[in-house]
Backbone as XML, in Angstrom:
<?xml version="1.0"?>
<chain id="A" units="angstrom">
  <residue number="1" name="MET">
    <atom name="N" x="28.306" y="241.361" z="-30.453"/>
    <atom name="CA" x="29.714" y="241.118" z="-30.227"/>
    <atom name="C" x="30.482" y="241.024" z="-31.558"/>
  </residue>
  <residue number="2" name="LYS">
    <atom name="N" x="29.853" y="240.457" z="-32.567"/>
    <atom name="CA" x="30.546" y="240.266" z="-33.840"/>
    <atom name="C" x="30.888" y="241.572" z="-34.534"/>
  </residue>
  <residue number="3" name="ASP">
    <atom name="N" x="30.064" y="242.571" z="-34.342"/>
    <atom name="CA" x="30.213" y="243.793" z="-35.136"/>
    <atom name="C" x="30.534" y="245.029" z="-34.321"/>
  </residue>
  <residue number="4" name="THR">
    <atom name="N" x="31.105" y="244.838" z="-33.131"/>
    <atom name="CA" x="31.439" y="245.984" z="-32.295"/>
    <atom name="C" x="32.721" y="245.714" z="-31.520"/>
  </residue>
  <residue number="5" name="ASP">
    <atom name="N" x="33.349" y="246.750" z="-31.071"/>
    <atom name="CA" x="34.522" y="246.644" z="-30.215"/>
    <atom name="C" x="34.030" y="246.567" z="-28.772"/>
  </residue>
  <residue number="6" name="ILE">
    <atom name="N" x="33.949" y="245.360" z="-28.234"/>
    <atom name="CA" x="33.395" y="245.200" z="-26.887"/>
    <atom name="C" x="34.284" y="245.800" z="-25.815"/>
  </residue>
  <residue number="7" name="THR">
    <atom name="N" x="35.561" y="246.018" z="-26.127"/>
    <atom name="CA" x="36.468" y="246.609" z="-25.142"/>
    <atom name="C" x="36.337" y="248.122" z="-25.095"/>
  </residue>
  <residue number="8" name="GLY">
    <atom name="N" x="35.928" y="248.708" z="-26.214"/>
    <atom name="CA" x="35.869" y="250.161" z="-26.302"/>
    <atom name="C" x="37.247" y="250.792" z="-26.455"/>
  </residue>
  <residue number="9" name="GLU">
    <atom name="N" x="38.280" y="249.967" z="-26.638"/>
    <atom name="CA" x="39.655" y="250.456" z="-26.687"/>
    <atom name="C" x="40.340" y="250.251" z="-28.032"/>
  </residue>
  <residue number="10" name="GLU">
    <atom name="N" x="39.860" y="249.323" z="-28.838"/>
    <atom name="CA" x="40.597" y="248.955" z="-30.046"/>
    <atom name="C" x="40.045" y="249.561" z="-31.323"/>
  </residue>
  <residue number="11" name="ASN">
    <atom name="N" x="38.845" y="250.081" z="-31.283"/>
    <atom name="CA" x="38.215" y="250.714" z="-32.442"/>
    <atom name="C" x="38.126" y="249.803" z="-33.661"/>
  </residue>
  <residue number="12" name="ARG">
    <atom name="N" x="37.882" y="248.520" z="-33.435"/>
    <atom name="CA" x="37.677" y="247.568" z="-34.521"/>
    <atom name="C" x="36.970" y="246.331" z="-33.977"/>
  </residue>
  <residue number="13" name="VAL">
    <atom name="N" x="36.386" y="245.579" z="-34.889"/>
    <atom name="CA" x="35.682" y="244.358" z="-34.493"/>
    <atom name="C" x="36.702" y="243.257" z="-34.211"/>
  </residue>
  <residue number="14" name="PRO">
    <atom name="N" x="36.306" y="242.207" z="-33.496"/>
    <atom name="CA" x="37.232" y="241.100" z="-33.218"/>
    <atom name="C" x="37.685" y="240.407" z="-34.501"/>
  </residue>
  <residue number="15" name="ASP">
    <atom name="N" x="38.941" y="240.020" z="-34.537"/>
    <atom name="CA" x="39.481" y="239.289" z="-35.690"/>
    <atom name="C" x="38.919" y="237.872" z="-35.741"/>
  </residue>
  <residue number="16" name="GLY">
    <atom name="N" x="38.774" y="237.249" z="-34.586"/>
    <atom name="CA" x="38.268" y="235.884" z="-34.524"/>
    <atom name="C" x="37.320" y="235.730" z="-33.353"/>
  </residue>
  <residue number="17" name="ILE">
    <atom name="N" x="36.305" y="234.917" z="-33.543"/>
    <atom name="CA" x="35.334" y="234.662" z="-32.477"/>
    <atom name="C" x="35.084" y="233.159" z="-32.425"/>
  </residue>
  <residue number="18" name="VAL">
    <atom name="N" x="35.196" y="232.596" z="-31.226"/>
    <atom name="CA" x="34.921" y="231.186" z="-30.999"/>
    <atom name="C" x="33.834" y="231.098" z="-29.941"/>
  </residue>
  <residue number="19" name="GLN">
    <atom name="N" x="32.794" y="230.362" z="-30.239"/>
    <atom name="CA" x="31.722" y="230.132" z="-29.276"/>
    <atom name="C" x="31.944" y="228.782" z="-28.623"/>
  </residue>
  <residue number="20" name="LEU">
    <atom name="N" x="31.854" y="228.742" z="-27.298"/>
    <atom name="CA" x="31.937" y="227.479" z="-26.577"/>
    <atom name="C" x="30.544" y="227.141" z="-26.068"/>
  </residue>
  <residue number="21" name="ASN">
    <atom name="N" x="30.026" y="226.024" z="-26.510"/>
    <atom name="CA" x="28.700" y="225.594" z="-26.104"/>
    <atom name="C" x="28.787" y="225.023" z="-24.694"/>
  </residue>
  <residue number="22" name="THR">
    <atom name="N" x="28.070" y="225.644" z="-23.774"/>
    <atom name="CA" x="28.139" y="225.271" z="-22.363"/>
    <atom name="C" x="26.736" y="225.250" z="-21.767"/>
  </residue>
  <residue number="23" name="SER">
    <atom name="N" x="26.675" y="224.790" z="-20.529"/>
    <atom name="CA" x="25.417" y="224.784" z="-19.780"/>
    <atom name="C" x="25.410" y="225.955" z="-18.804"/>
  </residue>
  <residue number="24" name="VAL">
    <atom name="N" x="24.271" y="226.191" z="-18.205"/>
    <atom name="CA" x="24.155" y="227.259" z="-17.212"/>
    <atom name="C" x="25.093" y="226.981" z="-16.040"/>
  </residue>
  <residue number="25" name="SER">
    <atom name="N" x="25.175" y="225.737" z="-15.599"/>
    <atom name="CA" x="26.056" y="225.417" z="-14.464"/>
    <atom name="C" x="27.524" y="225.615" z="-14.830"/>
  </residue>
  <residue number="26" name="THR">
    <atom name="N" x="27.885" y="225.303" z="-16.075"/>
    <atom name="CA" x="29.257" y="225.546" z="-16.517"/>
    <atom name="C" x="29.537" y="227.037" z="-16.560"/>
  </residue>
  <residue number="27" name="ASP">
    <atom name="N" x="28.587" y="227.809" z="-17.049"/>
    <atom name="CA" x="28.756" y="229.267" z="-17.086"/>
    <atom name="C" x="28.976" y="229.827" z="-15.683"/>
  </residue>
  <residue number="28" name="GLU">
    <atom name="N" x="28.285" y="229.292" z="-14.707"/>
    <atom name="CA" x="28.471" y="229.734" z="-13.320"/>
    <atom name="C" x="29.879" y="229.408" z="-12.838"/>
  </residue>
  <residue number="29" name="LEU">
    <atom name="N" x="30.382" y="228.214" z="-13.181"/>
    <atom name="CA" x="31.760" y="227.841" z="-12.827"/>
    <atom name="C" x="32.765" y="228.770" z="-13.490"/>
  </residue>
  <residue number="30" name="VAL">
    <atom name="N" x="32.529" y="229.086" z="-14.754"/>
    <atom name="CA" x="33.418" y="229.991" z="-15.493"/>
    <atom name="C" x="33.441" y="231.353" z="-14.808"/>
  </residue>
  <residue number="31" name="ASN">
    <atom name="N" x="32.291" y="231.898" z="-14.478"/>
    <atom name="CA" x="32.229" y="233.207" z="-13.821"/>
    <atom name="C" x="32.930" y="233.196" z="-12.473"/>
  </residue>
  <residue number="32" name="THR">
    <atom name="N" x="32.768" y="232.126" z="-11.715"/>
    <atom name="CA" x="33.449" y="232.003" z="-10.419"/>
    <atom name="C" x="34.961" y="231.948" z="-10.617"/>
  </residue>
  <residue number="33" name="ALA">
    <atom name="N" x="35.399" y="231.158" z="-11.592"/>
    <atom name="CA" x="36.839" y="231.032" z="-11.866"/>
    <atom name="C" x="37.433" y="232.360" z="-12.326"/>
  </residue>
  <residue number="34" name="LEU">
    <atom name="N" x="36.702" y="233.088" z="-13.174"/>
    <atom name="CA" x="37.204" y="234.384" z="-13.644"/>
    <atom name="C" x="37.278" y="235.398" z="-12.508"/>
  </residue>
  <residue number="35" name="SER">
    <atom name="N" x="36.301" y="235.385" z="-11.623"/>
    <atom name="CA" x="36.337" y="236.283" z="-10.460"/>
    <atom name="C" x="37.528" y="235.953" z="-9.567"/>
  </residue>
  <residue number="36" name="ALA">
    <atom name="N" x="37.758" y="234.670" z="-9.342"/>
    <atom name="CA" x="38.893" y="234.258" z="-8.514"/>
    <atom name="C" x="40.210" y="234.646" z="-9.177"/>
  </residue>
  <residue number="37" name="HIS">
    <atom name="N" x="40.298" y="234.461" z="-10.487"/>
    <atom name="CA" x="41.523" y="234.848" z="-11.209"/>
    <atom name="C" x="41.766" y="236.344" z="-11.061"/>
  </residue>
  <residue number="38" name="ARG">
    <atom name="N" x="40.725" y="237.130" z="-11.274"/>
    <atom name="CA" x="40.839" y="238.593" z="-11.168"/>
    <atom name="C" x="41.272" y="238.993" z="-9.751"/>
  </residue>
  <residue number="39" name="ASP">
    <atom name="N" x="40.675" y="238.381" z="-8.744"/>
    <atom name="CA" x="41.007" y="238.721" z="-7.352"/>
    <atom name="C" x="42.440" y="238.341" z="-6.994"/>
  </residue>
  <residue number="40" name="ALA">
    <atom name="N" x="42.917" y="237.231" z="-7.548"/>
    <atom name="CA" x="44.274" y="236.759" z="-7.233"/>
    <atom name="C" x="45.340" y="237.436" z="-8.084"/>
  </residue>
  <residue number="41" name="ASN">
    <atom name="N" x="44.937" y="238.078" z="-9.153"/>
    <atom name="CA" x="45.887" y="238.673" z="-10.103"/>
    <atom name="C" x="45.442" y="240.090" z="-10.463"/>
  </residue>
  <residue number="42" name="SER">
    <atom name="N" x="45.456" y="240.965" z="-9.496"/>
    <atom name="CA" x="44.889" y="242.294" z="-9.705"/>
    <atom name="C" x="45.752" y="243.199" z="-10.596"/>
  </residue>
  <residue number="43" name="MET">
    <atom name="N" x="47.020" y="242.924" z="-10.679"/>
    <atom name="CA" x="47.906" y="243.776" z="-11.476"/>
    <atom name="C" x="48.157" y="243.156" z="-12.852"/>
  </residue>
  <residue number="44" name="TYR">
    <atom name="N" x="47.845" y="243.913" z="-13.897"/>
    <atom name="CA" x="48.100" y="243.462" z="-15.260"/>
    <atom name="C" x="49.600" y="243.390" z="-15.497"/>
  </residue>
  <residue number="45" name="ASN">
    <atom name="N" x="50.034" y="242.340" z="-16.177"/>
    <atom name="CA" x="51.425" y="242.185" z="-16.558"/>
    <atom name="C" x="51.420" y="241.495" z="-17.916"/>
  </residue>
  <residue number="46" name="GLY">
    <atom name="N" x="52.003" y="242.117" z="-18.915"/>
    <atom name="CA" x="51.987" y="241.585" z="-20.270"/>
    <atom name="C" x="52.640" y="240.230" z="-20.417"/>
  </residue>
  <residue number="47" name="VAL">
    <atom name="N" x="53.488" y="239.844" z="-19.469"/>
    <atom name="CA" x="54.190" y="238.565" z="-19.555"/>
    <atom name="C" x="53.500" y="237.488" z="-18.732"/>
  </residue>
  <residue number="48" name="THR">
    <atom name="N" x="53.082" y="237.809" z="-17.512"/>
    <atom name="CA" x="52.577" y="236.777" z="-16.601"/>
    <atom name="C" x="51.094" y="236.888" z="-16.267"/>
  </residue>
  <residue number="49" name="ASN">
    <atom name="N" x="50.459" y="237.999" z="-16.581"/>
    <atom name="CA" x="49.041" y="238.179" z="-16.267"/>
    <atom name="C" x="48.410" y="239.129" z="-17.281"/>
  </residue>
  <residue number="50" name="ASN">
    <atom name="N" x="48.241" y="238.615" z="-18.500"/>
    <atom name="CA" x="47.677" y="239.452" z="-19.561"/>
    <atom name="C" x="46.255" y="239.002" z="-19.898"/>
  </residue>
  <residue number="51" name="CYS">
    <atom name="N" x="45.660" y="239.612" z="-20.892"/>
    <atom name="CA" x="44.272" y="239.295" z="-21.250"/>
    <atom name="C" x="44.119" y="237.841" z="-21.682"/>
  </residue>
  <residue number="52" name="SER">
    <atom name="N" x="45.132" y="237.271" z="-22.317"/>
    <atom name="CA" x="45.052" y="235.866" z="-22.724"/>
    <atom name="C" x="45.088" y="234.938" z="-21.523"/>
  </residue>
  <residue number="53" name="ASP">
    <atom name="N" x="45.845" y="235.294" z="-20.485"/>
    <atom name="CA" x="45.852" y="234.487" z="-19.262"/>
    <atom name="C" x="44.459" y="234.475" z="-18.627"/>
  </residue>
  <residue number="54" name="PHE">
    <atom name="N" x="43.819" y="235.636" z="-18.612"/>
    <atom name="CA" x="42.478" y="235.748" z="-18.038"/>
    <atom name="C" x="41.484" y="234.917" z="-18.859"/>
  </residue>
  <residue number="55" name="ALA">
    <atom name="N" x="41.510" y="235.088" z="-20.174"/>
    <atom name="CA" x="40.594" y="234.342" z="-21.041"/>
    <atom name="C" x="40.843" y="232.845" z="-20.934"/>
  </residue>
  <residue number="56" name="LYS">
    <atom name="N" x="42.103" y="232.445" z="-20.828"/>
    <atom name="CA" x="42.459" y="231.028" z="-20.713"/>
    <atom name="C" x="41.784" y="230.402" z="-19.502"/>
  </residue>
  <residue number="57" name="THR">
    <atom name="N" x="41.732" y="231.122" z="-18.405"/>
    <atom name="CA" x="41.078" y="230.601" z="-17.203"/>
    <atom name="C" x="39.625" y="230.270" z="-17.492"/>
  </residue>
  <residue number="58" name="GLY">
    <atom name="N" x="38.916" y="231.189" z="-18.124"/>
    <atom name="CA" x="37.521" y="230.936" z="-18.457"/>
    <atom name="C" x="37.354" y="229.781" z="-19.415"/>
  </residue>
  <residue number="59" name="ILE">
    <atom name="N" x="38.202" y="229.724" z="-20.418"/>
    <atom name="CA" x="38.113" y="228.662" z="-21.422"/>
    <atom name="C" x="38.377" y="227.299" z="-20.792"/>
  </residue>
  <residue number="60" name="GLU">
    <atom name="N" x="39.339" y="227.219" z="-19.899"/>
    <atom name="CA" x="39.628" y="225.940" z="-19.244"/>
    <atom name="C" x="38.414" y="225.419" z="-18.474"/>
  </residue>
  <residue number="61" name="TYR">
    <atom name="N" x="37.675" y="226.305" z="-17.851"/>
    <atom name="CA" x="36.479" y="225.892" z="-17.120"/>
    <atom name="C" x="35.299" y="225.632" z="-18.056"/>
  </residue>
  <residue number="62" name="ALA">
    <atom name="N" x="35.305" y="226.226" z="-19.229"/>
    <atom name="CA" x="34.220" y="226.027" z="-20.199"/>
    <atom name="C" x="34.425" y="224.770" z="-21.038"/>
  </residue>
  <residue number="63" name="ALA">
    <atom name="N" x="35.656" y="224.272" z="-21.094"/>
    <atom name="CA" x="35.955" y="223.081" z="-21.883"/>
    <atom name="C" x="35.361" y="221.847" z="-21.192"/>
  </residue>
  <residue number="64" name="PRO">
    <atom name="N" x="34.897" y="220.882" z="-21.967"/>
    <atom name="CA" x="34.394" y="219.648" z="-21.365"/>
    <atom name="C" x="35.473" y="218.958" z="-20.531"/>
  </residue>
  <residue number="65" name="ILE">
    <atom name="N" x="35.064" y="218.331" z="-19.461"/>
    <atom name="CA" x="36.006" y="217.608" z="-18.599"/>
    <atom name="C" x="36.778" y="216.604" z="-19.446"/>
  </residue>
  <residue number="66" name="GLY">
    <atom name="N" x="38.088" y="216.591" z="-19.255"/>
    <atom name="CA" x="38.947" y="215.687" z="-20.006"/>
    <atom name="C" x="39.398" y="216.234" z="-21.352"/>
  </residue>
  <residue number="67" name="SER">
    <atom name="N" x="39.025" y="217.471" z="-21.657"/>
    <atom name="CA" x="39.441" y="218.099" z="-22.920"/>
    <atom name="C" x="40.502" y="219.147" z="-22.627"/>
  </residue>
  <residue number="68" name="PRO">
    <atom name="N" x="41.775" y="218.754" z="-22.671"/>
    <atom name="CA" x="42.813" y="219.747" z="-22.383"/>
    <atom name="C" x="42.826" y="220.843" z="-23.438"/>
  </residue>
  <residue number="69" name="LEU">
    <atom name="N" x="43.133" y="222.049" z="-22.990"/>
    <atom name="CA" x="43.137" y="223.205" z="-23.878"/>
    <atom name="C" x="44.278" y="223.167" z="-24.874"/>
  </residue>
  <residue number="70" name="GLY">
    <atom name="N" x="45.389" y="222.637" z="-24.495"/>
    <atom name="CA" x="46.526" y="222.630" z="-25.410"/>
    <atom name="C" x="47.434" y="223.826" z="-25.161"/>
  </residue>
  <residue number="71" name="ASN">
    <atom name="N" x="48.417" y="223.996" z="-26.015"/>
    <atom name="CA" x="49.435" y="225.022" z="-25.827"/>
    <atom name="C" x="48.899" y="226.410" z="-26.166"/>
  </residue>
  <residue number="72" name="VAL">
    <atom name="N" x="48.926" y="227.285" z="-25.177"/>
    <atom name="CA" x="48.517" y="228.677" z="-25.396"/>
    <atom name="C" x="49.701" y="229.626" z="-25.234"/>
  </residue>
  <residue number="73" name="ASN">
    <atom name="N" x="50.878" y="229.060" z="-24.967"/>
    <atom name="CA" x="52.055" y="229.884" z="-24.703"/>
    <atom name="C" x="52.981" y="229.941" z="-25.904"/>
  </residue>
  <residue number="74" name="GLU">
    <atom name="N" x="53.295" y="231.156" z="-26.285"/>
    <atom name="CA" x="54.209" y="231.413" z="-27.399"/>
    <atom name="C" x="55.584" y="231.744" z="-26.825"/>
  </residue>
  <residue number="75" name="GLN">
    <atom name="N" x="56.621" y="231.217" z="-27.455"/>
    <atom name="CA" x="57.981" y="231.532" z="-27.050"/>
    <atom name="C" x="58.323" y="232.928" z="-27.559"/>
  </residue>
  <residue number="76" name="VAL">
    <atom name="N" x="58.629" y="233.830" z="-26.632"/>
    <atom name="CA" x="59.025" y="235.199" z="-26.966"/>
    <atom name="C" x="60.338" y="235.444" z="-26.235"/>
  </residue>
  <residue number="77" name="GLY">
    <atom name="N" x="61.427" y="235.412" z="-26.983"/>
    <atom name="CA" x="62.734" y="235.480" z="-26.344"/>
    <atom name="C" x="62.905" y="234.248" z="-25.472"/>
  </residue>
  <residue number="78" name="ASN">
    <atom name="N" x="63.230" y="234.451" z="-24.198"/>
    <atom name="CA" x="63.386" y="233.305" z="-23.298"/>
    <atom name="C" x="62.153" y="233.103" z="-22.415"/>
  </residue>
  <residue number="79" name="LYS">
    <atom name="N" x="61.039" y="233.729" z="-22.767"/>
    <atom name="CA" x="59.816" y="233.630" z="-21.981"/>
    <atom name="C" x="58.736" y="232.909" z="-22.783"/>
  </residue>
  <residue number="80" name="LYS">
    <atom name="N" x="57.875" y="232.204" z="-22.073"/>
    <atom name="CA" x="56.677" y="231.612" z="-22.672"/>
    <atom name="C" x="55.506" y="232.445" z="-22.194"/>
  </residue>
  <residue number="81" name="ILE">
    <atom name="N" x="54.777" y="233.026" z="-23.146"/>
    <atom name="CA" x="53.723" y="233.980" z="-22.830"/>
    <atom name="C" x="52.429" y="233.543" z="-23.494"/>
  </residue>
  <residue number="82" name="ALA">
    <atom name="N" x="51.335" y="233.547" z="-22.742"/>
    <atom name="CA" x="50.025" y="233.278" z="-23.335"/>
    <atom name="C" x="49.708" y="234.418" z="-24.297"/>
  </residue>
  <residue number="83" name="THR">
    <atom name="N" x="49.367" y="234.062" z="-25.530"/>
    <atom name="CA" x="49.055" y="235.080" z="-26.539"/>
    <atom name="C" x="47.695" y="234.782" z="-27.175"/>
  </residue>
  <residue number="84" name="PRO">
    <atom name="N" x="47.041" y="235.816" z="-27.701"/>
    <atom name="CA" x="45.735" y="235.604" z="-28.336"/>
    <atom name="C" x="45.779" y="234.600" z="-29.487"/>
  </residue>
  <residue number="85" name="ASN">
    <atom name="N" x="46.825" y="234.610" z="-30.288"/>
    <atom name="CA" x="46.914" y="233.700" z="-31.427"/>
    <atom name="C" x="46.964" y="232.247" z="-30.976"/>
  </residue>
  <residue number="86" name="TYR">
    <atom name="N" x="47.834" y="231.956" z="-30.034"/>
    <atom name="CA" x="47.946" y="230.586" z="-29.551"/>
    <atom name="C" x="46.666" y="230.170" z="-28.828"/>
  </residue>
  <residue number="87" name="LEU">
    <atom name="N" x="46.080" y="231.073" z="-28.065"/>
    <atom name="CA" x="44.846" y="230.768" z="-27.347"/>
    <atom name="C" x="43.715" y="230.469" z="-28.335"/>
  </residue>
  <residue number="88" name="TYR">
    <atom name="N" x="43.581" y="231.279" z="-29.360"/>
    <atom name="CA" x="42.570" y="231.050" z="-30.398"/>
    <atom name="C" x="42.772" y="229.683" z="-31.046"/>
  </residue>
  <residue number="89" name="ASN">
    <atom name="N" x="43.998" y="229.395" z="-31.467"/>
    <atom name="CA" x="44.274" y="228.128" z="-32.150"/>
    <atom name="C" x="44.042" y="226.918" z="-31.252"/>
  </residue>
  <residue number="90" name="ALA">
    <atom name="N" x="44.303" y="227.038" z="-29.973"/>
    <atom name="CA" x="44.033" y="225.929" z="-29.049"/>
    <atom name="C" x="42.530" y="225.786" z="-28.817"/>
  </residue>
  <residue number="91" name="THR">
    <atom name="N" x="41.839" y="226.893" z="-28.680"/>
    <atom name="CA" x="40.411" y="226.864" z="-28.358"/>
    <atom name="C" x="39.572" y="226.268" z="-29.479"/>
  </residue>
  <residue number="92" name="ILE">
    <atom name="N" x="39.905" y="226.552" z="-30.733"/>
    <atom name="CA" x="39.078" y="226.058" z="-31.840"/>
    <atom name="C" x="39.069" y="224.538" z="-31.932"/>
  </residue>
  <residue number="93" name="HIS">
    <atom name="N" x="39.990" y="223.873" z="-31.261"/>
    <atom name="CA" x="40.057" y="222.412" z="-31.305"/>
    <atom name="C" x="39.291" y="221.744" z="-30.165"/>
  </residue>
  <residue number="94" name="LEU">
    <atom name="N" x="38.710" y="222.525" z="-29.279"/>
    <atom name="CA" x="37.907" y="221.932" z="-28.204"/>
    <atom name="C" x="36.633" y="221.333" z="-28.798"/>
  </residue>
  <residue number="95" name="PRO">
    <atom name="N" x="36.143" y="220.239" z="-28.224"/>
    <atom name="CA" x="34.965" y="219.583" z="-28.809"/>
    <atom name="C" x="33.691" y="220.422" z="-28.748"/>
  </residue>
  <residue number="96" name="ASN">
    <atom name="N" x="33.621" y="221.397" z="-27.862"/>
    <atom name="CA" x="32.413" y="222.222" z="-27.762"/>
    <atom name="C" x="32.598" y="223.591" z="-28.425"/>
  </residue>
  <residue number="97" name="ALA">
    <atom name="N" x="33.627" y="223.721" z="-29.273"/>
    <atom name="CA" x="33.925" y="224.999" z="-29.926"/>
    <atom name="C" x="33.292" y="225.084" z="-31.306"/>
  </residue>
  <residue number="98" name="THR">
    <atom name="N" x="32.764" y="226.269" z="-31.604"/>
    <atom name="CA" x="32.265" y="226.596" z="-32.929"/>
    <atom name="C" x="32.909" y="227.912" z="-33.342"/>
  </residue>
  <residue number="99" name="VAL">
    <atom name="N" x="33.566" y="227.911" z="-34.486"/>
    <atom name="CA" x="34.184" y="229.140" z="-34.979"/>
    <atom name="C" x="33.094" y="230.008" z="-35.599"/>
  </residue>
  <residue number="100" name="ILE">
    <atom name="N" x="32.914" y="231.186" z="-35.036"/>
    <atom name="CA" x="31.936" y="232.142" z="-35.543"/>
    <atom name="C" x="32.593" y="233.059" z="-36.574"/>
  </residue>
  <residue number="101" name="ARG">
    <atom name="N" x="33.816" y="233.465" z="-36.297"/>
    <atom name="CA" x="34.590" y="234.263" z="-37.253"/>
    <atom name="C" x="36.016" y="233.719" z="-37.250"/>
  </residue>
  <residue number="102" name="SER">
    <atom name="N" x="36.477" y="233.308" z="-38.420"/>
    <atom name="CA" x="37.823" y="232.759" z="-38.535"/>
    <atom name="C" x="38.848" y="233.878" z="-38.486"/>
  </residue>
  <residue number="103" name="SER">
    <atom name="N" x="39.943" y="233.573" z="-37.826"/>
    <atom name="CA" x="41.015" y="234.533" z="-37.682"/>
    <atom name="C" x="42.306" y="233.989" z="-38.271"/>
  </residue>
  <residue number="104" name="SER">
    <atom name="N" x="42.198" y="233.029" z="-39.164"/>
    <atom name="CA" x="43.388" y="232.318" z="-39.624"/>
    <atom name="C" x="44.425" y="233.198" z="-40.302"/>
  </residue>
  <residue number="105" name="SER">
    <atom name="N" x="44.013" y="234.280" z="-40.932"/>
    <atom name="CA" x="45.013" y="235.124" z="-41.592"/>
    <atom name="C" x="45.958" y="235.760" z="-40.584"/>
  </residue>
  <residue number="106" name="LYS">
    <atom name="N" x="45.515" y="235.944" z="-39.356"/>
    <atom name="CA" x="46.391" y="236.507" z="-38.323"/>
    <atom name="C" x="46.961" y="235.434" z="-37.411"/>
  </residue>
  <residue number="107" name="THR">
    <atom name="N" x="46.210" y="234.361" z="-37.158"/>
    <atom name="CA" x="46.650" y="233.384" z="-36.170"/>
    <atom name="C" x="47.535" y="232.292" z="-36.737"/>
  </residue>
  <residue number="108" name="ASN">
    <atom name="N" x="47.748" y="232.281" z="-38.050"/>
    <atom name="CA" x="48.669" y="231.306" z="-38.628"/>
    <atom name="C" x="50.119" y="231.740" z="-38.492"/>
  </residue>
  <residue number="109" name="THR">
    <atom name="N" x="50.344" y="232.831" z="-37.809"/>
    <atom name="CA" x="51.693" y="233.328" z="-37.547"/>
    <atom name="C" x="51.793" y="233.617" z="-36.055"/>
  </residue>
  <residue number="110" name="SER">
    <atom name="N" x="52.948" y="233.966" z="-35.593"/>
    <atom name="CA" x="53.084" y="234.298" z="-34.180"/>
    <atom name="C" x="52.346" y="235.602" z="-33.889"/>
  </residue>
  <residue number="111" name="PHE">
    <atom name="N" x="51.937" y="235.773" z="-32.667"/>
    <atom name="CA" x="51.254" y="237.001" z="-32.256"/>
    <atom name="C" x="52.175" y="238.194" z="-32.465"/>
  </residue>
  <residue number="112" name="ILE">
    <atom name="N" x="53.431" y="238.045" z="-32.105"/>
    <atom name="CA" x="54.389" y="239.139" z="-32.221"/>
    <atom name="C" x="54.521" y="239.558" z="-33.685"/>
  </residue>
  <residue number="113" name="ASP">
    <atom name="N" x="54.621" y="238.578" z="-34.594"/>
    <atom name="CA" x="54.714" y="238.905" z="-36.015"/>
    <atom name="C" x="53.408" y="239.517" z="-36.531"/>
  </residue>
  <residue number="114" name="ALA">
    <atom name="N" x="52.277" y="239.011" z="-36.033"/>
    <atom name="CA" x="50.980" y="239.506" z="-36.503"/>
    <atom name="C" x="50.757" y="240.964" z="-36.142"/>
  </residue>
  <residue number="115" name="ILE">
    <atom name="N" x="51.203" y="241.362" z="-34.946"/>
    <atom name="CA" x="50.980" y="242.749" z="-34.544"/>
    <atom name="C" x="52.160" y="243.639" z="-34.894"/>
  </residue>
  <residue number="116" name="GLY">
    <atom name="N" x="53.315" y="243.019" z="-35.189"/>
    <atom name="CA" x="54.479" y="243.812" z="-35.556"/>
    <atom name="C" x="54.891" y="244.773" z="-34.461"/>
  </residue>
  <residue number="117" name="ASN">
    <atom name="N" x="54.815" y="244.332" z="-33.243"/>
    <atom name="CA" x="55.039" y="245.222" z="-32.107"/>
    <atom name="C" x="56.513" y="245.259" z="-31.735"/>
  </residue>
  <residue number="118" name="ASN">
    <atom name="N" x="57.201" y="246.280" z="-32.163"/>
    <atom name="CA" x="58.626" y="246.402" z="-31.864"/>
    <atom name="C" x="58.890" y="246.585" z="-30.378"/>
  </residue>
  <residue number="119" name="TRP">
    <atom name="N" x="57.969" y="247.210" z="-29.645"/>
    <atom name="CA" x="58.148" y="247.366" z="-28.199"/>
    <atom name="C" x="58.248" y="246.004" z="-27.531"/>
  </residue>
  <residue number="120" name="VAL">
    <atom name="N" x="57.370" y="245.081" z="-27.925"/>
    <atom name="CA" x="57.399" y="243.740" z="-27.345"/>
    <atom name="C" x="58.728" y="243.075" z="-27.655"/>
  </residue>
  <residue number="121" name="ARG">
    <atom name="N" x="59.151" y="243.153" z="-28.891"/>
    <atom name="CA" x="60.426" y="242.540" z="-29.256"/>
    <atom name="C" x="61.589" y="243.139" z="-28.456"/>
  </residue>
  <residue number="122" name="ARG">
    <atom name="N" x="61.636" y="244.463" z="-28.385"/>
    <atom name="CA" x="62.743" y="245.120" z="-27.680"/>
    <atom name="C" x="62.734" y="244.803" z="-26.196"/>
  </residue>
  <residue number="123" name="ASN">
    <atom name="N" x="61.570" y="244.808" z="-25.571"/>
    <atom name="CA" x="61.499" y="244.694" z="-24.129"/>
    <atom name="C" x="61.384" y="243.273" z="-23.611"/>
  </residue>
  <residue number="124" name="ILE">
    <atom name="N" x="60.572" y="242.445" z="-24.231"/>
    <atom name="CA" x="60.440" y="241.072" z="-23.753"/>
    <atom name="C" x="61.587" y="240.219" z="-24.242"/>
  </residue>
  <residue number="125" name="VAL">
    <atom name="N" x="61.882" y="240.293" z="-25.533"/>
    <atom name="CA" x="62.967" y="239.478" z="-26.078"/>
    <atom name="C" x="64.286" y="239.852" z="-25.428"/>
  </residue>
  <residue number="126" name="ASN">
    <atom name="N" x="64.481" y="241.119" z="-25.128"/>
    <atom name="CA" x="65.729" y="241.558" z="-24.507"/>
    <atom name="C" x="65.661" y="241.549" z="-22.991"/>
  </residue>
  <residue number="127" name="ASN">
    <atom name="N" x="64.647" y="240.869" z="-22.431"/>
    <atom name="CA" x="64.521" y="240.662" z="-20.980"/>
    <atom name="C" x="64.387" y="241.946" z="-20.169"/>
  </residue>
  <residue number="128" name="LYS">
    <atom name="N" x="63.796" y="242.982" z="-20.717"/>
    <atom name="CA" x="63.594" y="244.197" z="-19.962"/>
    <atom name="C" x="62.310" y="244.139" z="-19.136"/>
  </residue>
  <residue number="129" name="VAL">
    <atom name="N" x="61.385" y="243.222" z="-19.503"/>
    <atom name="CA" x="60.144" y="243.058" z="-18.751"/>
    <atom name="C" x="60.258" y="241.760" z="-17.965"/>
  </residue>
  <residue number="130" name="GLN">
    <atom name="N" x="59.970" y="241.820" z="-16.699"/>
    <atom name="CA" x="60.077" y="240.621" z="-15.845"/>
    <atom name="C" x="58.738" y="239.985" z="-15.617"/>
  </residue>
</chain>
């Protein structure tokens, strides 16, 4: 995982990797929660159902009971959107988290600034995406 593009879509290795130490029973809960999330949210939406929303579901179930995940939503225009940067920064503070690869050079800024995505700025900030 550290040295390959597991998605097959980005042609680069992950910027940051966080390992959550869990048990087999917790892993089963995470898999069940992710399946339920996928079944209930079949249509991808960059604002309300993106990859960070999916990952957040798994992380919430992998976190020790009583360990809130924290803020994973970035303000983009008038919308609050789960983003990889905020999710990474919240996850590294969980008590069962171990940083395998630090992503601080990208996650110390907003996701939008880190990727420099003008489409996101034009469409989300200007309320063209619902």
